[in-house]
C-alpha positions in Angstrom: -9.1 32.4 2.6 -9.3 36.0 1.7 -7.3 38.3 4.3 -8.7 41.5 6.0 -7.5 44.6 6.9 -9.3 46.9 9.6 -8.7 50.6 10.0 -9.7 52.8 12.8 -9.6 56.4 13.4 -9.1 57.5 16.9 -8.7 60.6 19.3 -8.8 60.0 23.2 -10.8 56.9 22.6 -9.5 54.7 25.8 -13.2 54.5 27.2 -13.9 52.5 23.5 -11.2 51.3 21.8 -10.8 48.2 23.5 -14.2 46.9 22.8 -13.9 47.6 19.2 -10.8 46.1 18.8 -12.1 43.1 21.2 -14.9 42.5 18.3 -12.7 42.2 15.5 -9.3 40.3 16.5 -10.4 36.9 15.3 -11.7 38.7 11.7 -9.3 41.0 10.8 -5.9 40.1 9.9 -4.4 43.5 10.4 -5.7 46.1 12.3 -5.0 49.4 11.7 -5.3 52.7 13.7 -4.4 56.0 12.5 -4.4 58.4 16.0 -4.6 62.1 15.8 -2.0 62.3 18.5 -4.2 61.3 21.5 -3.3 62.3 25.5 -5.0 59.6 27.0 -4.3 55.5 27.3 -5.5 55.6 23.7 -1.9 54.2 22.3 -1.5 52.0 24.9 -4.2 49.9 24.9 -4.0 49.4 21.5 -0.6 48.4 21.5 -2.3 45.2 23.7 -3.8 44.1 20.9 -0.9 44.0 18.6 -1.7 47.2 16.0 0.0 49.0 13.5 -0.7 52.3 16.1 0.0 55.3 13.4 0.2 58.8 14.6 -1.4 61.4 11.8 -2.6 64.9 12.1 -5.9 65.1 11.6 -7.5 66.8 8.3 -11.3 65.7 8.9 -12.8 62.6 9.1 -12.9 61.9 5.2 -9.5 62.8 4.6 -8.2 61.1 7.5 -10.0 57.6 7.1 -8.6 58.1 3.4 -5.2 57.9 5.0 -5.7 55.4 6.7 -6.9 53.4 3.7 -3.7 54.0 2.0 -1.9 52.1 4.9 -3.9 48.6 4.7 -1.7 46.1 3.4 -4.9 43.9 1.8 -7.7 44.8 -0.6 -10.8 43.8 1.5 -11.5 46.6 4.5 -13.3 46.9 7.2 -13.8 49.9 8.7 -15.0 51.3 11.8 -15.4 53.9 14.3 -13.1 53.1 18.0 -16.9 53.6 19.3 -18.5 50.8 17.6 -17.9 47.1 17.7 -19.1 44.1 15.7 -22.2 42.2 16.9 -21.8 38.3 17.7 -24.5 38.0 14.5 -22.5 40.2 12.5 -19.1 38.9 13.3 -20.4 35.5 12.3 -21.8 36.5 9.0 -18.4 37.8 7.8 -16.3 35.1 9.3 -19.3 33.2 7.0 -18.0 34.9 3.8 -14.5 34.9 4.7 -13.9 31.3 5.2 -15.9 30.0 2.6 -14.0 32.6 0.2 -18.3 34.6 -0.9 -17.0 37.4 -1.5 -19.7 37.7 -4.2 -20.0 41.6 -4.2 -17.7 45.0 -4.2 -19.2 45.3 -0.9 -20.9 44.6 2.2 -24.0 47.2 4.1 -25.6 46.2 7.8 -27.3 47.6 9.7 -25.8 49.9 13.1 -27.6 50.2 16.1 -27.1 53.2 18.1 -26.9 53.4 21.5 -28.4 56.8 23.6 -28.2 57.9 27.3 -29.0 54.0 28.3 -31.1 53.0 25.8 -30.9 51.0 22.2 -32.8 53.5 19.7 -34.7 51.6 17.3 -36.4 54.5 15.1 -35.6 58.4 15.0 -33.7 57.1 11.6 -30.6 55.8 13.7 -32.3 52.3 12.9 -31.7 50.7 10.7 -28.8 53.1 10.3 -27.6 51.1 7.2 -23.6 51.3 6.5 -21.0 50.4 4.1 -18.0 49.3 5.8 -16.5 46.1 4.5 -15.3 46.6 0.8 -12.4 46.5 -1.5 -10.1 49.5 -1.3 -9.3 49.8 -5.0 -13.2 49.7 -5.8 -13.7 52.9 -4.4 -13.1 55.9 -1.6 -13.9 58.0 1.1 -15.9 61.0 -0.2 -18.9 63.6 0.4 -18.5 66.6 3.3 -15.1 66.0 5.6 -17.7 65.4 8.4 -20.5 63.0 7.2 -18.0 60.8 5.1 -18.8 57.3 3.9 -17.1 55.0 1.4 -18.3 55.7 -2.0 -18.1 52.5 -4.2 -17.3 53.0 -8.4 -20.1 52.8 -11.1 -21.1 49.6 -11.9 -19.7 48.2 -8.6 -22.4 45.3 -6.2 -23.3 46.1 -2.5 -24.5 43.1 -1.0 -26.3 42.7 2.9 -24.9 40.9 5.8 -27.0 40.4 8.9 -26.3 40.9 12.3 -25.9 44.3 13.5 -22.6 47.4 14.2 -23.1 48.6 17.5 -22.4 51.7 18.0 -22.5 53.8 21.8 -23.3 57.0 19.9 -23.6 59.3 23.2 -23.8 58.3 27.0 -25.1 61.7 28.0 -27.6 64.4 26.7 -24.9 67.3 26.6 -22.0 65.0 24.9 -24.8 64.8 22.4 -25.3 68.3 22.8 -21.6 69.6 22.7 -20.9 67.4 19.6 -23.7 68.4 17.4 -22.7 72.0 18.0 -19.4 71.1 16.8 -20.6 69.4 13.8 -23.0 72.5 13.1 -19.9 74.4 12.7 -18.4 71.9 10.5 -21.1 71.1 8.6 -21.5 75.0 7.6 -17.7 75.4 6.7 -17.9 72.5 4.5 -20.8 73.2 2.6 -19.6 76.7 2.4 -16.3 75.9 0.9 -18.4 73.2 -1.7 -20.2 76.6 -3.0 -23.6 75.7 -1.1 -25.9 78.2 -0.8 -28.4 79.5 1.9 -31.2 82.2 2.2 -32.4 83.5 5.5 -34.9 81.1 5.4 -33.2 78.2 4.8 -32.6 77.4 8.8 -36.1 77.5 9.3 -36.8 75.5 6.5 -34.1 72.4 7.5 -35.3 72.9 10.9 -38.7 72.2 10.4 -38.5 69.5 8.2 -35.7 67.5 9.5 -37.9 67.3 13.0 -40.9 66.2 11.0 -39.4 63.4 8.7 -37.1 62.1 11.5 -39.8 62.5 14.7 -43.1 61.4 13.0 -42.5 59.5 9.3 -38.9 57.5 10.5 -40.8 56.9 14.1 -38.8 59.2 16.1 -41.8 59.1 18.6 -41.9 55.3 19.3 -38.4 55.9 21.1 -40.6 58.1 23.6 -38.1 60.8 25.4 -35.2 59.9 24.0 -36.6 60.1 20.6 -37.8 63.5 21.0 -34.4 64.8 22.8 -32.7 63.2 19.5 -34.9 64.7 16.6 -34.6 68.4 18.6 -31.2 68.0 18.5 -30.7 66.9 15.0 -33.7 70.1 14.1 -31.5 72.8 16.2 -28.1 71.4 14.4 -29.5 71.9 10.9 -31.0 75.4 11.8 -27.6 76.4 13.2 -25.6 74.7 10.8 -27.8 77.1 7.7 -27.9 79.7 10.0 -24.2 80.0 10.0 -24.0 79.1 6.2 -25.9 81.6 5.4 -24.2 84.4 7.4 -20.5 82.7 5.3 -22.1 83.2 2.5 -22.9 87.2 3.2 -19.7 87.1 4.5 -18.0 85.6 1.2 -19.9 88.6 -0.5 -19.1 91.2 1.0 -15.1 90.4 0.6 -13.9 92.7 -2.1 -13.2 91.0 -5.5 -9.1 89.9 -6.3 -8.2 91.9 -9.5 
């Protein structure tokens, strides 16, 4: 039977980490929590589940998860966020391939269902929200931006699908959503600037308008009612702020004197 290392990164997750750990305690042979020096009860709760609790300075989501990956004992990795948990169906799907030794793929994707302000979102580009979270560690690494990080498998690898949802308690209030998206806009702009992305004065308007149209109309956000409208509007506003800041960073970079 193949063994699984579960990796989770945390910072002040006392309200959600217990639910996450409950959902994987019968699946993971090892649970590694990499914590960014939480000031709440995150550590105490984790100790109740006999996890390997490692304190590590936060340097970005991508880098933190790659650090967690390096701490794993086993090659089969289950990667979760603290505000996520496996549904019963997904837990059964993972147990089935584990118990039957049917690891036919290098990684497995499954759907993520997002909870927002009292309701489970069905559309708005938030469902099925496919995620690659079960994979072989040596067949890739966490890449892309240090904000919207994801595990990227090497060329030639095969990806399978599992039944069941990964449950994600995204935002409980509109205020929490707006605050976090404002933070993400800043991080996203800085990461894009470091990566050499460019923006013109028109870019924020184009991305904002297209983002709202795609999520609200094409991806069915209007079918999620008022919460769908809020999600898509916030998405558009975040895109505008991100590219507006990127434009300013580009201009500032050009105005800096060159160093000889």
